[in-house]
C-alpha positions as CSV (number, residue, x, y, z in Angstrom):
1,M,0.0,0.0,0.0
2,K,2.9,2.3,0.8
3,D,4.5,1.7,-2.6
4,K,1.1,2.3,-4.3
5,N,0.6,5.6,-2.5
6,K,4.2,6.6,-3.5
7,Q,3.4,5.8,-7.2
8,L,0.1,7.8,-6.9
9,S,2.1,10.8,-5.7
10,L,4.3,10.8,-8.9
11,V,3.6,13.7,-11.2
12,P,5.2,14.7,-14.5
13,R,8.5,16.5,-13.9
14,P,9.8,19.3,-16.2
15,P,12.6,18.0,-18.4
16,I,16.2,19.0,-17.7
17,V,18.0,19.7,-20.9
18,V,21.7,20.1,-21.8
19,V,22.9,21.6,-25.1
20,L,26.0,20.1,-26.7
21,G,28.0,20.6,-29.9
22,H,31.0,22.1,-31.6
23,V,32.4,25.5,-30.5
24,D,31.0,28.4,-32.6
25,H,28.1,26.3,-33.9
26,G,25.5,28.4,-32.0
27,K,25.0,26.8,-28.6
28,T,25.4,30.0,-26.7
29,T,23.4,32.0,-29.2
30,L,20.6,29.5,-29.0
31,L,20.5,29.5,-25.2
32,D,20.7,33.3,-25.1
33,F,17.7,33.6,-27.6
34,I,15.6,31.2,-25.5
35,R,16.6,33.0,-22.3
36,K,15.7,36.5,-23.7
37,T,12.4,35.5,-25.3
38,K,11.0,32.8,-23.0
39,I,11.7,34.6,-19.7
40,A,9.6,37.7,-19.0
41,E,11.5,40.9,-19.7
42,K,11.2,42.2,-16.1
43,E,12.6,38.9,-14.9
44,T,15.6,38.8,-17.3
45,G,16.4,42.4,-16.4
46,G,16.6,41.3,-12.8
47,I,19.2,38.5,-13.4
48,T,22.3,39.6,-11.5
49,Q,24.3,36.5,-11.7
50,H,24.9,33.5,-14.0
51,I,24.4,30.2,-12.1
52,G,24.7,27.9,-15.1
53,A,21.1,26.9,-15.3
54,Y,17.7,28.5,-15.8
55,E,14.1,27.5,-16.5
56,V,11.6,28.7,-19.1
57,I,7.8,28.3,-19.6
58,V,6.9,27.3,-23.1
59,Q,3.8,29.3,-24.1
60,P,1.1,27.1,-25.6
61,K,0.2,28.0,-29.2
62,K,-3.4,28.7,-28.6
63,D,-2.8,31.2,-25.7
64,K,-0.5,34.1,-26.5
65,T,-0.9,35.9,-23.2
66,L,0.0,33.3,-20.5
67,S,-2.2,35.3,-18.2
68,S,-4.8,32.5,-17.6
69,F,-2.2,29.9,-18.1
70,K,0.6,30.8,-15.8
71,N,-1.1,29.8,-12.5
72,D,-2.6,26.6,-13.9
73,F,-1.0,23.2,-13.2
74,A,-0.6,22.8,-16.9
75,S,2.1,25.4,-16.8
76,F,4.2,22.9,-14.8
77,R,4.0,20.6,-17.8
78,R,5.3,23.4,-20.0
79,K,8.5,24.2,-18.1
80,I,11.9,23.3,-19.3
81,T,15.2,23.6,-17.4
82,F,18.3,24.3,-19.4
83,I,21.8,23.6,-18.1
84,D,24.5,25.9,-19.5
85,T,27.6,23.8,-19.1
86,P,31.1,24.4,-20.4
87,G,30.7,21.6,-22.9
88,H,30.4,17.8,-23.3
89,E,33.4,17.3,-21.0
90,A,31.6,18.7,-18.0
91,F,28.4,16.8,-18.9
92,C,30.3,13.5,-19.3
93,S,32.2,14.2,-16.1
94,I,29.0,14.6,-14.2
95,R,27.6,11.4,-15.7
96,S,30.8,9.5,-14.9
97,R,29.9,9.9,-11.2
98,G,26.7,8.1,-11.9
99,A,24.4,11.1,-11.6
100,K,21.7,11.7,-14.2
101,V,21.7,15.4,-14.4
102,A,20.0,15.8,-17.8
103,D,16.9,14.0,-19.1
104,I,17.3,15.2,-22.7
105,A,20.1,16.6,-24.8
106,V,20.1,18.9,-27.8
107,L,22.9,18.3,-30.2
108,V,23.7,21.5,-32.1
109,V,25.2,21.3,-35.6
110,A,25.8,24.3,-37.8
111,A,24.1,23.8,-41.2
112,D,26.9,25.6,-43.0
113,E,29.8,23.7,-41.4
114,G,28.5,20.3,-40.5
115,V,30.0,17.6,-38.3
116,K,33.2,18.7,-36.6
117,S,35.6,17.2,-34.0
118,Q,33.6,18.4,-31.0
119,T,30.4,17.3,-32.6
120,K,31.8,13.8,-32.8
121,E,33.0,14.0,-29.2
122,S,29.5,15.1,-28.1
123,I,27.9,12.2,-30.1
124,D,30.3,9.7,-28.3
125,C,29.3,11.3,-25.0
126,L,25.6,10.9,-25.7
127,K,26.1,7.3,-26.7
128,T,28.1,6.6,-23.5
129,T,25.6,8.3,-21.2
130,Q,22.6,6.9,-23.2
131,T,20.9,10.3,-23.0
132,P,17.8,10.7,-25.3
133,F,18.6,13.6,-27.7
134,C,17.4,15.6,-30.7
135,V,19.4,17.6,-33.3
136,A,19.2,21.3,-33.8
137,L,20.5,22.3,-37.3
138,T,21.6,25.9,-36.5
139,K,22.5,28.9,-38.8
140,I,19.9,27.7,-41.3
141,D,19.6,31.2,-42.6
142,K,23.3,31.6,-43.3
143,E,24.8,31.6,-46.8
144,G,26.2,28.2,-47.6
145,A,23.8,26.3,-45.3
146,N,23.4,22.8,-46.6
147,P,21.1,20.7,-44.3
148,E,21.1,17.6,-46.5
149,K,24.9,17.5,-46.4
150,V,24.9,17.7,-42.6
151,K,22.3,14.9,-42.4
152,K,24.5,12.7,-44.5
153,E,27.5,13.5,-42.3
154,L,25.5,12.7,-39.1
155,A,24.5,9.4,-40.7
156,E,28.1,8.6,-41.3
157,N,28.6,9.1,-37.5
158,E,25.7,6.8,-36.7
159,V,23.2,9.5,-35.9
160,F,20.3,8.6,-38.2
161,L,17.7,11.4,-38.4
162,E,14.0,11.0,-39.3
163,G,13.9,10.6,-43.1
164,W,17.4,9.2,-43.1
165,G,16.7,5.8,-41.9
166,G,16.5,6.6,-38.2
167,D,14.2,8.0,-35.5
168,V,16.3,10.9,-34.2
169,S,14.1,14.1,-34.4
170,F,15.6,17.3,-35.8
171,V,14.6,20.9,-36.2
172,E,16.2,23.5,-38.5
173,I,16.6,26.8,-36.6
174,S,18.1,30.3,-36.7
175,A,19.0,31.7,-33.3
176,K,19.2,35.2,-34.9
177,T,15.7,35.3,-36.4
178,G,14.0,32.8,-34.1
179,Q,13.1,30.4,-36.9
180,G,12.3,27.0,-35.5
181,I,12.9,27.8,-31.8
182,D,9.3,27.3,-30.8
183,E,9.3,24.0,-32.7
184,L,12.4,22.9,-30.9
185,L,10.9,23.6,-27.5
186,E,7.7,21.8,-28.4
187,L,9.8,18.8,-29.6
188,I,11.6,18.8,-26.2
189,L,8.3,18.7,-24.3
190,L,7.1,15.9,-26.6
191,M,10.2,13.9,-25.9
192,A,9.8,14.5,-22.2
193,E,6.2,13.2,-22.4
194,M,7.3,10.1,-24.2
195,E,10.1,9.5,-21.7
196,E,7.5,9.7,-18.9
197,I,9.7,11.8,-16.7
198,K,8.1,11.9,-13.2
199,A,8.9,12.6,-9.6
200,N,7.3,13.0,-6.2
201,P,7.0,16.6,-4.8
202,K,6.3,15.1,-1.3
203,N,9.7,13.5,-1.0
204,P,12.7,15.3,0.6
205,A,14.7,17.0,-2.1
206,S,17.5,15.2,-4.0
207,G,19.4,15.9,-7.2
208,V,22.8,16.9,-8.5
209,V,25.4,19.6,-7.8
210,I,26.1,21.3,-11.2
211,E,28.3,24.1,-9.9
212,S,30.0,25.3,-6.7
213,H,32.2,28.3,-5.9
214,L,33.4,30.3,-3.0
215,D,31.4,33.5,-2.5
216,A,33.7,36.1,-0.9
217,K,30.9,37.6,1.2
218,R,28.6,34.6,1.8
219,G,30.8,31.5,1.9
220,S,30.4,28.2,0.0
221,A,27.8,28.6,-2.8
222,A,26.4,25.6,-4.7
223,V,24.0,25.4,-7.7
224,L,21.7,22.4,-7.4
225,I,19.3,20.8,-9.9
226,I,16.5,19.2,-8.0
227,T,15.4,16.0,-9.6
228,D,13.0,14.8,-6.9
229,G,11.1,16.2,-4.0
230,T,11.0,19.7,-2.5
231,L,13.8,21.7,-0.9
232,F,13.0,24.0,2.0
233,L,14.9,26.7,3.7
234,K,16.8,25.4,6.7
235,D,16.8,21.8,5.4
236,N,20.0,19.8,6.2
237,L,22.1,18.9,3.2
238,V,24.8,16.4,2.3
239,A,26.7,15.9,-1.0
240,G,29.3,13.2,-0.8
241,K,31.3,14.1,2.3
242,I,30.3,17.7,2.4
243,C,27.4,18.6,4.8
244,G,25.5,21.8,5.4
245,K,22.2,23.5,5.9
246,V,20.2,25.7,3.6
247,K,20.8,29.2,5.1
248,I,20.0,31.1,1.9
249,L,17.9,29.7,-1.0
250,E,17.7,31.5,-4.3
251,D,16.1,30.8,-7.7
252,F,17.9,31.1,-11.0
253,L,17.0,34.8,-11.1
254,G,18.8,35.4,-7.8
255,K,15.5,35.9,-5.9
256,S,15.2,34.7,-2.3
257,I,12.7,31.8,-1.9
258,K,11.5,29.6,0.9
259,E,11.1,26.4,-1.1
260,A,11.8,24.9,-4.5
261,T,10.7,21.7,-6.3
262,F,11.9,19.7,-9.3
263,S,13.3,20.5,-11.9
264,S,14.3,23.9,-10.5
265,P,17.9,25.1,-10.5
266,V,18.6,26.8,-7.2
267,Q,21.6,28.4,-5.5
268,V,22.2,27.4,-2.0
269,I,24.4,29.0,0.6
270,G,25.2,26.9,3.6
271,F,27.5,24.0,2.7
272,E,30.5,23.6,5.0
273,G,32.8,23.3,2.0
274,L,32.6,23.1,-1.8
275,P,30.7,20.0,-2.9
276,P,32.1,18.3,-6.0
277,V,30.4,19.0,-9.3
278,G,28.3,16.0,-10.4
279,E,27.9,14.8,-6.8
280,K,24.4,13.7,-5.8
281,F,22.9,15.7,-3.0
282,F,20.2,14.8,-0.4
283,A,18.1,17.1,1.8
284,G,15.9,16.6,4.8
285,R,15.5,17.2,8.5
286,D,17.5,14.3,10.0
287,K,21.2,15.0,9.5
288,L,22.5,11.6,10.6
289,E,20.1,9.8,8.3
290,L,21.2,12.0,5.4
291,E,24.9,11.2,6.0
292,K,24.1,7.4,6.0
293,L,22.1,7.8,2.8
294,S,25.0,9.6,1.1
295,E,27.5,7.1,2.3
296,M,25.5,4.2,0.9
297,E,25.1,6.1,-2.4
298,N,28.8,6.6,-2.7
299,Q,30.0,3.1,-1.9
300,G,32.2,1.8,-4.6
301,E,32.8,5.2,-6.1
302,I,36.0,5.2,-8.2
303,I,38.6,7.5,-6.9
304,A,39.8,10.1,-9.5
305,K,42.7,8.7,-11.5
306,E,46.1,10.3,-11.9
307,I,46.1,12.7,-14.8
308,G,48.0,11.5,-17.8
309,S,49.5,8.3,-19.1
310,S,50.6,5.5,-16.8
311,E,54.3,5.5,-17.8
312,P,55.1,9.0,-18.9
313,T,58.7,10.0,-19.6
314,M,58.0,13.6,-18.5
315,I,55.7,14.9,-15.8
316,I,54.6,18.6,-16.0
317,P,53.5,20.3,-12.8
318,L,50.1,22.0,-13.2
319,I,48.0,24.5,-11.3
320,I,44.4,25.2,-12.3
321,K,42.4,28.3,-11.3
322,S,38.9,28.6,-12.7
323,D,35.7,30.5,-12.3
324,A,33.7,27.6,-10.9
325,M,34.2,23.9,-9.9
326,G,32.3,22.8,-13.0
327,S,34.9,24.4,-15.2
328,A,37.6,23.0,-13.0
329,E,36.4,19.4,-13.5
330,A,36.0,19.9,-17.2
331,L,39.5,21.2,-17.5
332,V,40.9,18.2,-15.6
333,N,39.2,15.8,-17.9
334,L,40.3,17.8,-21.0
335,I,43.9,17.8,-19.8
336,D,43.8,14.2,-18.9
337,G,42.9,13.5,-22.5
338,L,45.9,15.5,-23.7
339,G,48.3,13.4,-21.7
340,K,47.1,10.1,-23.1
341,D,49.0,8.3,-25.9
342,R,51.9,10.7,-25.4
343,K,55.2,10.5,-23.5
344,W,54.2,13.2,-21.1
345,S,51.6,13.8,-18.4
346,F,50.7,16.3,-15.7
347,R,51.0,16.4,-11.9
348,L,48.1,18.4,-10.5
349,L,49.3,20.6,-7.7
350,K,46.2,22.6,-7.2
351,N,42.7,22.8,-8.6
352,D,40.8,25.7,-7.2
353,T,38.3,28.4,-8.0
354,G,38.7,32.2,-7.8
355,N,41.3,34.7,-9.0
356,L,45.0,33.7,-9.0
357,T,46.9,34.8,-5.9
358,E,50.6,34.7,-4.8
359,G,49.7,31.8,-2.4
360,D,48.6,29.7,-5.4
361,L,51.9,30.1,-7.1
362,K,53.9,29.3,-3.9
363,V,53.1,25.6,-4.3
364,A,54.9,25.5,-7.6
365,P,58.3,23.6,-7.6
366,Q,61.6,25.0,-8.9
367,E,60.8,23.7,-12.4
368,K,58.6,24.7,-15.4
369,T,55.0,24.7,-14.2
370,L,51.8,25.4,-16.2
371,I,49.4,27.9,-14.5
372,V,46.0,27.5,-16.1
373,M,43.6,30.4,-15.6
374,F,40.1,29.9,-17.0
375,R,37.8,33.0,-16.8
376,V,39.7,34.4,-13.8
377,K,42.0,37.4,-13.2
378,K,45.4,37.7,-11.7
379,R,45.9,39.7,-8.5
380,T,48.8,42.2,-8.5
381,E,51.2,40.1,-6.4
382,A,50.6,37.0,-8.6
383,K,51.1,39.1,-11.7
384,N,54.4,40.3,-10.4
385,L,55.5,36.8,-9.5
386,L,54.6,35.5,-13.0
387,F,56.7,38.3,-14.5
388,I,59.8,37.5,-12.3
389,N,59.7,33.7,-12.3
390,K,60.1,32.4,-15.8
391,N,59.5,28.8,-14.7
392,L,55.8,29.8,-14.2
393,I,54.1,29.5,-17.6
394,P,50.6,31.2,-17.7
395,V,47.8,29.7,-19.9
396,E,44.8,32.0,-20.0
397,G,41.5,31.7,-21.9
398,E,37.7,32.2,-21.9
399,I,36.9,29.2,-24.1
400,I,37.7,25.7,-22.8
401,Y,38.9,24.4,-26.2
402,E,41.3,27.3,-26.6
403,I,42.9,26.3,-23.3
404,K,43.4,22.8,-24.6
405,D,45.1,24.0,-27.8
406,K,47.3,26.5,-25.9
407,I,48.5,23.8,-23.4
408,Q,49.4,21.4,-26.2
409,E,51.3,24.1,-28.1
410,I,53.2,25.2,-25.0
411,V,54.1,21.6,-24.1
412,E,55.3,20.6,-27.5
413,S,57.1,23.8,-28.4
414,R,58.6,24.9,-25.0
415,L,58.6,22.0,-22.5
416,I,59.5,18.9,-24.4
417,D,63.2,18.5,-25.0
418,K,63.9,18.5,-28.7
419,P,66.4,16.1,-30.1
420,K,69.9,17.6,-30.3
421,E,70.4,16.2,-33.8
422,E,68.2,15.8,-36.8
423,I,68.7,12.7,-39.0
424,F,68.8,13.5,-42.7
425,G,69.7,10.2,-44.4
426,K,71.3,6.8,-44.6
427,L,74.0,5.6,-47.1
428,E,75.5,2.2,-47.7
429,I,79.2,2.1,-48.6
430,L,79.6,0.2,-51.9
431,D,83.4,0.8,-52.4
432,T,86.4,2.5,-50.9
433,F,89.4,3.9,-52.9
434,N,92.0,4.8,-50.3
435,P,91.1,3.0,-47.1
436,V,93.1,5.1,-44.6
437,K,92.3,7.1,-41.5
438,G,91.5,10.8,-42.1
439,K,90.4,12.0,-45.5
440,Q,89.0,9.1,-47.6
441,L,87.3,8.7,-50.9
442,V,84.3,6.3,-50.8
443,G,81.4,5.4,-53.0
444,G,77.9,4.6,-51.9
445,K,74.1,4.4,-52.4
446,V,71.6,6.6,-50.5
447,L,69.1,4.2,-48.9
448,E,66.9,6.7,-47.0
449,G,66.5,10.5,-46.9
450,N,69.3,12.4,-48.6
451,V,73.0,13.4,-48.3
452,R,74.2,17.0,-48.3
453,N,77.6,18.5,-48.8
454,K,79.4,19.5,-45.6
455,I,77.1,17.4,-43.4
456,H,78.2,15.3,-40.4
457,F,77.7,11.6,-40.2
458,Y,78.0,8.6,-37.8
459,L,79.9,5.5,-39.0
460,F,78.1,2.3,-38.3
461,R,79.5,-1.2,-38.8
462,E,77.3,-4.2,-37.9
463,E,74.9,-1.9,-36.1
464,K,77.7,-0.5,-33.9
465,N,78.5,3.2,-33.8
466,L,82.3,3.4,-34.4
467,N,82.9,7.1,-34.9
468,K,81.8,10.4,-36.4
469,G,82.9,12.2,-39.5
470,V,82.1,15.0,-42.0
471,V,81.5,15.2,-45.8
472,F,84.0,17.5,-47.5
473,N,82.9,17.0,-51.1
474,L,80.0,15.3,-52.9
475,K,80.1,14.1,-56.5
476,K,77.6,12.5,-58.9
477,N,79.0,11.2,-62.2
478,K,82.2,13.1,-61.5
479,T,80.3,16.4,-61.1
480,D,80.3,18.3,-57.8
481,V,76.8,18.5,-56.3
482,N,75.3,19.8,-53.1
483,E,72.7,17.0,-52.5
484,I,72.1,13.4,-53.4
485,N,68.6,11.9,-52.9
486,S,67.4,8.5,-51.9
487,G,68.1,5.7,-54.4
488,E,71.0,7.5,-56.1
489,E,74.7,6.6,-56.0
490,C,77.5,9.1,-55.4
491,G,81.1,9.6,-54.5
492,L,82.1,11.2,-51.2
493,L,85.3,12.8,-49.9
494,V,85.0,12.4,-46.1
495,D,87.1,13.0,-43.0
496,C,86.7,10.3,-40.4
497,P,89.2,9.0,-37.7
498,E,88.1,5.4,-38.4
499,T,88.9,3.6,-41.6
500,I,85.7,3.1,-43.6
501,K,85.1,-0.3,-45.2
502,K,82.7,-1.7,-47.8
503,G,79.3,-2.6,-46.3
504,D,79.5,0.2,-43.6
505,M,76.6,2.5,-43.1
506,L,76.8,6.3,-42.8
507,I,74.0,8.0,-40.9
508,F,73.9,11.8,-41.8
509,F,72.8,14.3,-39.1
510,Q,72.7,18.0,-38.4
511,K,72.9,19.5,-34.9
512,N,69.9,21.6,-33.9
513,K,70.4,25.1,-32.7
514,G,71.1,25.5,-29.1
515,S,72.4,21.9,-28.7
């Protein structure tokens, strides 16, 4: 009977939606358009802070005013919560903890550019998390837009749209003109209805932490998405090992509220520390019961792995400072991917939120250290220390993928030791004409690369390096030349302390600058 009553208490829950796709394909423009047009103007004007999520009410087609509709229970069925994450890395990071933060995803693909690298990564993420999704073909009004070409590319990546042998719904949209936006929102609501997303408002609140940061004036602040139950002011909270109490409760507009139910994004002040992004949270009156519940939920949790490959030849110290914990976790996952399949990895010294301070830099060792700053500023003392200490290498950016590219470029161009010598070619000795030490005349055939006049070489015999020498003159058919290519025969006047014999190998090299 208790289970039956619990089932009877279930009601349709507004869908929680994440938007994924390639950078510059219109994710932000789409979210901005929805935010500006689907939230009342007086409310959008009142938004004082960005908390990474917001909810909209989709106006029914028959009623243009919302006046008689807004207070009706049906409006609850017309709500959608959008999560504005840094990208698929953050979304996948949250899902890797086992928390289902989004019910539905929108895969954004630009109609003029098609499937790109991050589109493919987003598709892989959606497959891994098994999140239901639809496709938004953006920039449909732009010159060069070719939706049919994009549909073909998606099919090649195993995303089969309706009409292309599959059942993935799609909408052609323009976030500039608003074309197709209403149809996209209606599609999301239809998908939510088909998925039968339900929850119980009578339960104590539970959900997922999607953001956390340190508020200089108010303490630890966390953005929560409620997936079940109702959260009340003064409720006890637990997320992983971090406990707290709801001292301040705000909606996504920054307004103080006394309670919130699913699928509302709320900001809570009152955690005793910063709860990890992606951690499940539980609320209620009994603190001890909550701690037991959280402990049971987190049994068997995999501890975060060391960043980078298992057997790197070079380990680079790394400090990360970002605007919020969600960005921090996304950066760690991104950098982890950089270290794989390479002969270098990272040692994470610090991963924190807020502006860069002198104290952050003091943990750096006396070796080259990357200082990653994502959407944060440098305090004066930190700026001075970065200028003085050339071992501290700053990497700054506003877009997460730019950070990735910058790190890779810095590591490969400035941190990895370049070989002291560059190998140019390999020659087999076919004959010798005056086999004595010192200057010798030899003939040979270039097996690999090329031979250049005045170039240095190593003398190998039976795979042993016997000595070094230099080419003084190079001839082809008794004519002086500057270079002989692979497959060609030549005569060489060389200087080598070791007597060269038929069958020996000369490996030609050139010293790099600075070696």
